[in-house]
C-alpha positions in Angstrom: -6.2 -20.9 -29.0 -9.7 -20.6 -27.5 -12.2 -23.0 -28.9 -15.4 -21.7 -30.4 -18.4 -21.6 -28.0 -20.8 -22.4 -30.8 -22.4 -25.8 -30.2 -21.7 -27.0 -33.8 -18.0 -26.4 -33.4 -17.4 -28.1 -30.1 -15.2 -31.3 -30.5 -16.3 -34.6 -29.0 -15.3 -34.8 -25.3 -15.7 -31.0 -24.8 -18.5 -28.7 -23.7 -19.4 -25.1 -23.8 -18.0 -23.5 -20.6 -20.6 -20.7 -20.7 -17.8 -18.2 -20.2 -17.1 -16.0 -23.2 -13.4 -15.7 -22.8 -12.9 -19.4 -22.0 -14.8 -21.1 -24.8 -15.0 -25.0 -24.7 -13.5 -27.1 -22.0 -13.3 -30.9 -21.3 -16.7 -32.3 -20.4 -15.5 -33.5 -16.9 -14.2 -30.1 -15.9 -16.3 -27.8 -13.7 -16.8 -24.1 -14.1 -17.5 -22.2 -10.9 -16.9 -18.8 -9.3 -13.6 -18.2 -7.6 -15.4 -18.0 -4.2 -16.2 -21.7 -4.4 -12.6 -22.6 -4.4 -10.7 -19.9 -2.5 -11.3 -17.5 0.4 -10.5 -14.1 -1.0 -9.5 -11.2 1.3 -8.0 -7.8 0.8 -5.2 -6.7 3.1 -5.1 -3.9 5.7 -5.5 -0.3 4.8 -2.5 1.8 5.5 -3.0 4.1 8.5 0.0 6.3 9.3 -1.9 7.9 12.3 -1.8 4.6 14.2 1.8 3.6 15.0 2.7 1.4 17.9 6.4 0.7 17.8 5.9 -2.5 19.8 3.5 -3.9 17.3 5.3 -3.2 14.0 5.4 -6.0 11.4 6.5 -6.1 7.7 3.9 -6.1 5.0 3.7 -6.6 1.3 2.6 -3.9 -1.2 1.4 -4.1 -4.7 4.9 -3.4 -6.0 6.4 -6.3 -4.0 4.3 -8.8 -5.9 5.5 -9.4 -9.4 4.7 -12.4 -11.7 5.9 -15.5 -9.8 8.2 -13.4 -7.6 7.7 -11.7 -4.2 10.2 -9.1 -2.8 10.9 -9.5 0.9 13.9 -7.1 1.1 13.6 -3.8 3.0 9.8 -4.2 3.5 7.9 -1.3 5.2 6.2 -1.9 8.5 2.9 -1.0 10.1 1.0 -1.6 13.3 -1.1 -4.8 13.6 -3.3 -5.4 16.6 -3.9 -8.9 18.0 -7.1 -9.4 16.0 -5.4 -8.2 12.8 -2.4 -10.6 13.2 -4.6 -13.6 12.2 -6.7 -11.7 9.8 -3.9 -10.4 7.6 -1.2 -13.0 8.2 0.3 -15.0 5.3 0.6 -18.7 5.2 2.8 -20.9 3.0 0.9 -21.5 -0.2 -1.3 -18.3 -0.1 -1.7 -16.7 -3.5 -1.3 -13.0 -3.6 -3.0 -11.1 -6.4 -2.7 -7.4 -7.3 -6.1 -5.6 -7.2 -4.7 -2.4 -8.9 -2.0 -1.4 -11.3 -1.4 -4.6 -13.4 -4.6 -6.2 -12.2 -4.3 -9.9 -11.7 -0.5 -10.0 -11.4 0.2 -12.8 -8.9 2.7 -14.9 -7.0 2.6 -17.6 -4.3 3.9 -16.9 -0.8 6.5 -19.5 0.2 7.1 -18.1 3.7 10.7 -16.9 3.2 10.3 -14.9 6.4 8.6 -15.9 9.6 5.9 -13.3 9.9 4.6 -11.1 7.1 1.3 -9.4 6.3 -0.3 -7.7 3.3 -1.7 -4.3 2.4 -5.1 -3.5 0.9 -3.6 -3.2 -2.6 -3.4 -7.1 -2.6 -5.9 -9.9 -2.5 -5.0 -13.0 -0.6 -6.4 -16.2 -2.0 -6.4 -19.2 0.3 -7.6 -22.6 -1.0 -10.7 -23.8 0.8 -9.7 -27.5 0.6 -7.1 -29.9 -0.9 -9.0 -30.2 -4.2 -7.7 -26.8 -5.4 -4.0 -26.2 -6.3 -2.8 -22.6 -5.9 -0.2 -23.1 -8.5 -2.9 -24.1 -11.1 -4.8 -20.9 -10.1 -1.6 -18.9 -10.7 -1.5 -20.1 -14.3 -5.2 -19.4 -14.7 -4.5 -15.8 -13.6 -1.6 -15.4 -15.9 -3.7 -16.6 -18.8 -6.7 -14.4 -17.8 -4.5 -11.3 -17.4 -2.8 -11.9 -20.7 -6.2 -12.2 -22.4 -7.5 -9.0 -20.8 -10.2 -10.7 -18.8 -10.0 -8.2 -16.0 -10.3 -5.2 -18.3 -13.7 -3.6 -18.7 -14.8 -4.1 -22.3 -11.2 -4.9 -23.2 -10.1 -1.4 -22.4 -7.2 -1.2 -19.9 -8.2 2.4 -19.1 -11.7 1.6 -17.8 -10.8 -0.5 -14.8 -8.3 0.6 -12.1 -9.1 -1.9 -9.4 -10.5 -5.4 -9.0 -12.8 -5.4 -6.0 -13.0 -8.5 -3.8 -16.7 -8.8 -4.6 -16.1 -8.8 -8.3 -13.1 -11.1 -8.1 -15.0 -13.7 -6.1 -17.6 -13.8 -8.8 -15.3 -14.4 -11.7 -15.8 -17.9 -13.1 -12.9 -20.2 -13.9 -12.4 -23.8 -15.1 -11.7 -26.4 -12.4 -10.3 -29.8 -13.5 -9.9 -32.6 -10.9 -7.0 -32.0 -8.6 -4.8 -34.7 -10.3 -5.1 -32.8 -13.6 -4.4 -29.5 -11.9 -1.1 -30.9 -10.6 -0.2 -32.3 -14.0 -1.0 -29.1 -15.8 0.9 -26.9 -13.3 3.9 -29.2 -13.3 4.0 -29.2 -17.1 3.9 -25.4 -17.2 6.5 -25.1 -14.5 8.9 -27.3 -16.5 8.2 -25.4 -19.8 8.6 -22.0 -18.0 11.9 -23.1 -16.4 13.3 -24.1 -19.8 12.3 -20.7 -21.3 13.8 -18.9 -18.4 17.0 -20.8 -18.7 17.2 -20.0 -22.4 16.6 -16.3 -21.7 19.4 -16.3 -19.1 21.7 -18.0 -21.5 21.0 -15.4 -24.2 21.5 -12.6 -21.7 24.8 -14.0 -20.6 26.0 -14.1 -24.3 25.0 -10.5 -24.8 27.1 -9.2 -21.9 30.2 -11.2 -22.8 33.1 -9.0 -24.1 33.7 -9.1 -27.8 
């Protein structure tokens, strides 16, 4: 539950975040724009007129990035020049975020294939230093998307895309790295338990009577 941002309602040890959707946060947490913690880049625009069969590489589309899952099977390919290989490459730990469709949907790249790139329908978030945990940011995005933070005036029909400029300016809470790790680990464990229960229920449903 979001705490009230009214100063009279803020519990001891908390402060007003200054962000409407966030409310109150622990006093030792920071609040800062995304650009202060991550480099944010959009992928390459699809260009079917430029095809060099010797420079074709697989790339991820919006549909390939689901919540906490990335499809790497039967990926399409497009041409990437030398300067584009570094610009649009994916590194282990990069956070991929959908800029359209279900805006904010995200997953972390774990490098299941050696070389892979990404299309313009995706943002690549790369942590600027070791004080920011991509897994913690993933959960921030899940919370934000669930609360409708990326919808204009709360209306899902009034925003189709999340531009890099706008995304970089969104303000998020940033606890110290030790707390980021603890929070993300706790949520990973809780999520794993829920997923296991869902699978157990699903298995029971498909059992013959």
